[in-house]
C-alpha positions in Angstrom: 182.7 239.5 115.2 183.1 239.7 111.5 184.0 243.0 109.8 184.1 244.0 106.2 186.6 246.4 104.8 189.3 247.2 102.2 192.7 245.7 101.8 195.1 248.3 100.3 198.7 249.3 100.1 199.6 252.7 101.8 201.2 255.2 99.4 204.5 255.5 101.3 204.9 251.7 101.7 204.1 251.3 98.0 206.9 253.7 97.0 209.4 252.0 99.3 208.5 248.5 97.9 208.8 249.7 94.3 212.3 251.2 95.1 213.4 247.8 96.6 212.0 245.9 93.6 213.8 248.1 91.1 217.0 247.8 93.1 216.7 244.0 93.0 215.9 244.0 89.2 212.3 243.0 89.7 209.4 244.7 87.8 207.8 247.6 89.6 204.0 248.1 90.0 202.1 250.9 88.2 200.1 252.0 91.2 199.1 250.8 94.7 195.7 249.5 93.5 197.4 247.1 91.0 200.0 246.1 93.5 197.3 245.2 96.1 195.3 243.2 93.5 198.3 241.4 92.2 199.4 240.5 95.8 196.0 239.0 96.7 196.2 236.7 93.6 199.5 235.3 94.8 199.3 231.6 95.6 202.4 231.6 97.9 201.4 233.0 101.3 205.0 233.8 102.0 205.2 236.2 99.1 202.0 237.8 100.2 203.4 238.3 103.7 206.4 240.3 102.2 204.0 242.9 100.7 203.1 245.9 102.8 199.3 245.4 102.8 197.0 247.2 105.2 193.3 246.9 106.2 190.6 249.4 107.0 187.2 248.2 108.3 184.0 250.0 107.2 181.2 247.5 107.7 179.8 244.9 110.1 179.3 241.3 109.1 178.4 238.4 111.5 178.1 239.7 115.0 177.2 238.0 118.4 177.2 240.6 121.2 175.4 243.5 122.7 173.2 245.4 120.3 175.0 248.1 118.3 172.3 250.7 117.8 174.2 253.2 115.7 177.2 253.3 113.4 179.0 255.2 116.2 178.7 252.3 118.5 180.2 250.0 115.8 183.1 252.4 115.4 183.7 252.5 119.2 183.8 248.7 119.2 186.4 248.7 116.4 188.5 251.2 118.4 188.3 249.1 121.6 189.5 246.0 119.6 192.3 247.9 117.9 190.9 247.3 114.4 191.8 250.2 112.0 188.8 251.9 110.4 188.0 254.5 107.8 188.5 258.0 108.9 187.5 260.8 109.1 183.8 260.4 109.9 181.4 263.4 109.8 177.9 263.7 111.2 175.2 265.5 109.2 171.6 266.4 110.0 170.5 267.7 106.6 171.4 267.9 102.9 173.6 271.0 103.3 175.6 269.3 106.1 176.0 266.2 103.9 177.3 268.2 101.0 179.7 270.2 103.3 181.1 266.9 104.7 181.6 265.5 101.2 183.5 268.7 100.2 185.7 268.4 103.3 186.6 264.8 102.4 187.2 265.9 98.8 189.8 268.4 100.0 191.3 266.0 102.6 191.7 263.0 100.3 194.9 264.3 98.7 196.7 264.1 102.1 195.5 260.6 102.9 198.0 257.7 102.7 195.9 255.9 100.2 193.8 256.6 97.1 190.1 257.3 97.3 187.6 258.4 94.6 184.5 259.1 96.7 182.7 259.4 100.0 180.0 257.1 101.4 176.9 258.6 103.1 175.2 256.2 105.6 172.2 256.3 107.9 173.4 256.4 111.5 170.6 254.5 113.2 171.0 250.8 112.4 167.4 250.0 113.3 166.1 252.5 110.7 168.4 250.8 108.1 166.3 247.6 108.4 163.1 249.4 107.6 164.6 250.9 104.5 165.9 247.6 103.2 168.0 247.0 100.1 167.7 246.4 96.4 169.3 243.4 94.7 172.5 245.4 94.2 172.8 247.8 97.1 171.4 249.0 100.5 168.9 251.9 100.4 170.4 253.3 103.6 173.8 254.1 102.0 174.9 256.0 98.9 178.2 256.6 97.3 179.3 260.0 96.2 182.0 259.9 93.5 184.4 262.8 93.3 185.0 264.5 89.9 188.6 263.9 88.8 190.9 266.7 89.8 192.0 268.7 86.8 195.0 271.0 86.3 196.4 273.0 83.5 200.0 272.5 82.3 202.0 272.7 79.1 202.5 269.9 76.6 206.3 270.2 76.2 206.9 267.4 73.8 205.6 264.0 72.5 207.9 261.0 72.8 207.3 257.6 71.2 207.4 254.3 72.9 207.7 251.0 71.0 205.8 248.0 72.2 206.6 244.3 71.9 204.6 244.0 68.6 206.2 247.1 67.2 203.4 249.6 67.9 204.5 253.2 68.2 202.7 254.7 71.1 202.9 258.5 71.6 203.4 259.8 75.2 202.8 263.4 76.3 205.8 265.0 78.1 204.2 267.6 80.4 205.4 270.4 82.6 205.3 268.6 86.0 202.0 269.4 87.8 200.5 268.1 91.1 197.3 266.2 90.6 195.5 264.1 93.2 198.5 264.1 95.5 201.2 263.1 93.1 203.3 264.9 90.5 202.3 264.1 86.9 204.8 264.7 84.1 203.7 262.2 81.5 200.4 260.9 80.0 199.6 258.4 77.4 198.1 259.7 74.1 197.2 256.2 72.8 197.7 256.8 69.1 198.0 259.5 66.4 194.3 259.4 65.7 193.5 260.3 69.3 196.0 263.3 69.2 194.4 264.6 66.0 190.8 264.1 67.3 191.7 266.3 70.3 193.8 268.5 68.0 196.7 268.5 70.5 199.9 270.3 69.5 203.3 270.5 71.1 203.5 273.8 73.0 199.8 273.8 73.9 198.4 274.4 77.4 196.4 271.4 78.2 193.9 270.2 80.8 195.1 267.1 82.6 193.2 264.7 84.9 193.8 261.3 86.5 191.3 258.9 84.9 189.9 256.8 87.9 192.3 258.7 90.1 195.1 256.5 88.7 196.0 257.1 85.0 197.0 260.6 83.8 195.1 261.7 80.7 194.8 264.9 78.7 191.2 266.1 78.4 191.7 268.9 75.9 193.8 271.9 75.0 193.1 275.2 76.6 195.5 277.4 74.6 194.0 280.6 73.2 192.7 279.9 69.6 195.2 282.2 67.9 198.2 280.8 69.8 197.0 277.2 69.2 196.6 277.7 65.5 200.1 279.1 65.3 201.5 275.7 66.4 202.0 273.0 63.7 199.4 270.1 63.8 200.9 266.8 65.0 201.9 264.1 62.5 203.5 261.0 63.9 205.3 260.2 60.6 206.9 263.7 60.4 207.6 263.6 64.2 209.8 260.5 63.9 211.2 261.4 60.5 209.4 258.4 58.8 211.5 255.9 60.8 211.5 254.0 64.1 213.0 256.2 66.8 214.7 253.2 68.3 216.3 251.4 65.4 215.8 253.6 62.4 213.8 250.9 60.6 210.8 251.5 58.4 207.3 252.2 59.9 203.9 251.5 58.4 200.2 251.6 59.2 198.0 248.7 58.1 194.7 249.3 56.4 191.8 249.7 58.9 194.3 250.1 61.8 195.2 253.3 63.6 198.6 252.2 65.0 201.9 252.8 63.3 204.3 249.9 63.6 208.1 249.4 63.3 208.6 246.7 60.7 212.1 245.7 62.0 211.8 242.5 64.0 215.3 243.1 65.4 214.4 246.5 66.8 216.0 246.8 70.3 213.0 248.5 71.8 210.8 245.6 70.7 213.3 243.2 72.1 213.1 244.8 75.6 209.3 244.7 75.7 209.2 241.1 74.3 211.6 239.9 76.9 209.6 241.7 79.7 206.4 240.1 78.4 208.1 236.7 78.0 209.1 236.8 81.7 205.8 238.1 83.1 203.7 236.2 85.6 201.0 235.1 83.2 203.7 234.0 80.6 206.7 232.0 81.9 206.9 233.7 85.3 210.6 234.3 85.4 211.1 236.0 88.8 213.7 238.8 88.8 213.5 239.6 85.1 211.7 242.9 84.9 212.0 245.9 82.6 215.3 247.2 84.1 217.0 243.8 83.6 215.5 243.3 80.1 216.7 246.7 79.0 220.2 246.1 80.4 220.4 242.7 78.6 219.6 244.2 75.3 221.7 247.3 75.8 224.7 245.1 76.7 224.0 243.0 73.6 223.5 239.8 75.7 219.9 239.2 74.3 218.3 240.1 71.1 215.2 237.9 71.6 213.5 236.1 74.5 215.0 232.8 73.5 218.5 234.2 74.0 217.7 234.1 77.7 218.3 230.3 77.8 221.8 230.8 76.5 222.8 233.1 79.4 225.5 231.9 81.8 224.9 232.5 85.5 228.3 234.1 86.0 227.7 236.5 83.1 224.2 237.4 84.3 225.6 238.1 87.8 228.0 240.6 86.4 225.3 242.4 84.3 225.6 246.1 84.8 222.1 247.5 85.4 223.4 251.1 85.6 225.7 253.1 83.5 229.4 252.9 82.8 230.0 255.9 85.1 227.7 254.6 87.8 227.6 250.8 87.5 225.1 248.6 89.4 225.8 244.9 89.4 222.9 242.4 89.2 224.6 240.0 91.6 225.0 236.2 92.1 221.8 235.8 94.2 219.5 237.5 91.7 221.3 235.7 88.8 220.7 232.3 90.4 217.0 233.0 90.8 216.6 233.9 87.1 218.5 230.9 85.9 216.4 228.6 88.2 213.2 230.2 86.9 214.4 229.8 83.3 215.0 226.1 83.9 211.6 225.7 85.5 210.0 227.5 82.5 211.0 224.6 80.2 208.2 222.5 81.8 205.5 225.1 81.8 202.2 224.2 80.1 201.9 224.9 76.3 199.4 227.8 76.8 202.1 229.7 78.9 204.6 229.4 76.1 202.1 230.5 73.4 201.2 233.6 75.5 204.8 234.3 76.2 205.7 234.4 72.5 203.7 237.7 72.3 201.9 236.7 69.1 199.6 239.5 67.9 195.9 238.9 68.7 196.9 235.8 70.8 196.2 236.9 74.3 195.8 234.8 77.5 192.4 233.3 76.5 193.4 232.6 72.9 196.6 230.9 74.1 194.6 228.5 76.3 192.3 227.7 73.4 195.2 227.1 71.0 196.8 224.8 73.6 193.5 222.9 73.9 193.5 222.2 70.2 197.3 221.5 69.7 199.7 219.2 71.5 202.9 221.1 70.8 204.4 224.3 69.2 205.4 222.2 66.2 201.8 221.0 65.7 200.6 224.6 66.1 203.0 225.9 63.4 201.5 223.5 60.9 197.9 223.8 62.2 195.1 223.1 59.6 192.8 224.9 62.0 194.6 228.2 61.8 195.0 227.7 58.0 191.2 227.3 57.8 190.6 230.4 59.9 192.8 232.5 57.6 191.1 231.1 54.5 187.5 231.4 55.8 187.0 235.1 56.9 183.2 234.8 57.5 182.1 236.2 60.9 180.3 233.0 61.7 183.0 230.7 60.2 183.4 228.8 63.4 179.8 227.6 63.2 179.3 227.2 59.4 182.8 225.8 58.5 182.7 222.0 58.8 186.4 221.8 59.7 186.2 224.4 62.4 182.9 223.3 63.8 184.4 220.0 64.8 186.7 221.7 67.3 184.2 224.1 68.8 183.2 223.7 72.5 179.5 222.9 72.7 
């Protein structure tokens, strides 16, 4: 017997795992879907075994046994074998019954221990399925019904500003807490000032909020009465932060043809935290145990001002790092410190592309880092690169093909 299904992380298990990771100073996951996907990409089976994954069967693969004439018989077989399956299952004889069953599942989904964004309608008789066949992409005997995102009204209490590793100031909506799709939402990204102005959102507005893809909270529009809305001042990021970085007080600027405002102070503490977090991420130098909580504490305690300061840390000093407050201290500990120091030592022999990506250079993502590492033998060679100099000089869209210097390095 071969069955098909979904590997997922139950909501309660996900919350418990995130709490344990935060306590240990490890980075937490954004949502169960990302946590499950990240777990399945792990190369170490021991690490995978530590994660609270679960499985639900919903389809039959290879099978050698008595005929299963209907979907019900397949479900009965799963139950006898103790294989967990998707539930609930509703039977429908006509379109009205189908729509009623979909509505039941739409109401029930918020109480399930996992996220779902739709219902699947299947033909019960397995022999009739064969006569209907399938297209190149999907069977004709099944159809997916996607639920509309649940929307709720709440108040936009404030807009706070986060500073990323490249200095970008990202506005975040601070909302009156509201229950959406089974969880309480109190914040939502606003992307940039241009997006706020496009939607004409103003602090104090009543807004309509949904979870994009049932995961990411987003503001759809304002729903304040026109007169009340117009009485509120339009949002200006510059005025909101008093023309300076809210973290360091340094100058901010917006480049031509870009929508993002940036802090121009390279020593900005908020940038230091996000750069250290990125530097230690799995796709960069993979420094286990060095997540956002630890990075923030290192900067706040003035132990690190840049990612390279990590290599000057003493194990004893790291073990005594206070992750909490002065009134409620929380020590990092010897075991966690030893893991970080060992990972930092291992990072010194990481491939060049990991180091390039870890540096967090603007417009140098994972793919670009690998390409730069293909063309250069070391960071020193990269710093004096004639290839990059030529790319800066020749701004033609097709420069990589028409420029003789660059064309020599292109992959055919």
